[in-house]
C-alpha positions, 0 to 999 in steps of 0.5 A: 585801185588798179587804175591808181596803181597803174598811175603810180607805176607810170610816175615812178621814174618821174618821181625820182627825177623830181627828187633829184631836182628838188634836192638841188633846187629845193623847189617842191610843187604841190603835185610832186608833194602829193604823189610822193606822200602817197607813194611813201605812205606806209599805211597804204602798204600795210593795208595791201598786206592786210588784204592779202592776209584776209584773202589767204585766210578766206581760202583756208577757212573754206577748207575742210578740217584735217582728218584725224588719224589714230593708232592704238593697241586694244585689249592687250591682256595684262597677265602676259602682255602677249599679242596672240593670247586673247582673241580680242587683242587688236592693233587698230588704225583709224581715221576720222573726218569732221564736216562743219555745220551746214554751209559754214565753210562757204559762208565763212569764205564769203564773209572774209572775202567781203572783209577783204573788199573793205581795204581797197575802199579804205585805201581810196579814202586814205589817198583822198585824205593824204591829198587833202592833208598834204595840200593844206600843209603845202599851202601853209608853207606857200602862205608863209613864203609869199607873205615873207616875200611881200614884207621883204619887198616893202621893208626896203620902202620903209627903210627909204622912208626912214632915211628921208625922215632922218635927212629932213629932220637933220636939215630942218626941212619940212615938218618931220619931227623926232617922233616920226624917226622913232615911228619909222624905226619902230615899224621896221622893228615890227616888220622884223618881228613879223618876219621872225614869226613867219619864218617860224610858221614856215619851218613848222609847216615844213616839218609837218609836211616832211612827216608825209615825205620822210623817205630817206631814199628820196630826200637828202640825209640832212633833213634839217638843212633841207627843211630850212631851204625848201621853197615852193613855186612863186605862184599858186597852183590850179586845183581842179574842182571836183564838185562842179556837178553838185554845185547847184545842189550845194547852192540850193541845199538839196540835202537828199541829193547831196546825201545820195552823192555822199553815199558813194564816198569811200568813207561811207562805202567802207561802212556799206561793205562792213554791213554786207560782211555783218549780214553774212555773219548772220547767215554764219551764226544761223548755221549753228542750228545745224548738226556737225557731222563726222565720219570715222573708219578703222581697221583692226589687225588680230594675230593668229592664236597660239596654236597657229589658227588664223583670226579675222581682222576687223573693219569699222565704219561709223558716223557721228553728229551732235544735236543742237537741242538746247539753243536758247543760251547758245545758238539763239544768242549768237544769232541775236548778237550778229543781228545787233552787230549789223544794226550797230554798223548801220547806225555808224554809217548813218552817223558818218553820212550825217557828219560828212553832209554837215562838213560839206555844207560848212566847207561850201558856205565858207568857200562862198564867203571867201569868194565874196571877199576875194571879189571885194578885195580885187574890185575895191579894197586893194585899189583903194589902199594903193591909192591911199598910200600913193596919195599920202606919199605924194602929199608928204613929198609936197610938204602937205602931209603928215609922215605918220599918215604915210607910214599908216597908209603903207602899213594898211596897203601891205596888210591889205595885200597880205589879206588878199594873199590869205584869201587866195590861199584859204580859197584853195584850202577850202577847194581842197576840202570840198574836193575830198567830199567828192573823191569817189574816183580812184584816179583822184590824185591825177585829176587833182593836179593842175598847173603849178 
């Protein structure tokens, strides 16, 4: 975490510069979004405060209880209330110091220190989760933005086709029918509907992204206006894969090695730290079998008697301790509860590891299928769709084709390019998800970034 905090400090100046640019140009890159979200996340700040509080409590827990001071007037006679009347009358001052059982102070201090160590690991996992969440939202905005761009580009072509159809129909040249004009207009209307839906999707994804970037000092006060005008770069970023060293094990399905790797994931390490704290809790519970000691000392002042003779003052010293003899319903049960708690946390760790392993395999399988689809689209489908669209248009212009076929071919070509875009976006989303499972490096934020 020290390396991460150093990285955040170095980027502070860069961030404020980036905000100024973003406020003007409305262009937000993926790395800017991730760093800003991490810097502004209140959970990370709250975790640091919680860690500091636990550390402070650990110091207090290792300190002896405060001594108890008592002052009393003892054996004052009630028949005259004279301090010098009776020899047993005393003005007494004492102090008592209690010593906790066994090594419970040191063990409690150690336990709280182990609890505090959970927070840096939890922050590391939180950073990885923020990186993933922001990446997914950013990519959703990019998907909508680029799909809108593709449709806007092709809308002009459909408008042209409609004008050609109307001109041909008016001049009675070619095979254009009235239903072709209606079809051209219908497809334009459907494109408008798709654009409306895409703008809605972009606005929703932007609002969800701005949930992570809600610092009023960083973003313009008119957040609604900013939300409507936010744009992303024109090309996808490069996200460096963190799972390359484990790719062989992922392909072969080597569960044992993958489980070993995931044991170092922050989400699992938190449970490991909880187990260590629970083991210390068992040691602390066992201290209840030992007696609690106390030391007391007092000084008693006596006045001279009524004829002036001096009376000796008294000093008292003593110790006290309890005897934990009946342990069946108290000490034994506390130790048993501590052991059961430790075993329960081990079970939680096992379930967490199993869940991560299942999610990793599922994400990797989906990623591999996306790679296959990407190769298929780039090698065949996009080229074939483009050739089909060009061929149908050429045939139509040579008065040897059907207008409806031209429209269908153009729609299919547009859909194929949108599908290819979706595959590219989904590939980066699945890559971001895979990176989360290998985010055991505190500098994950820095290594995540590529060229935007």
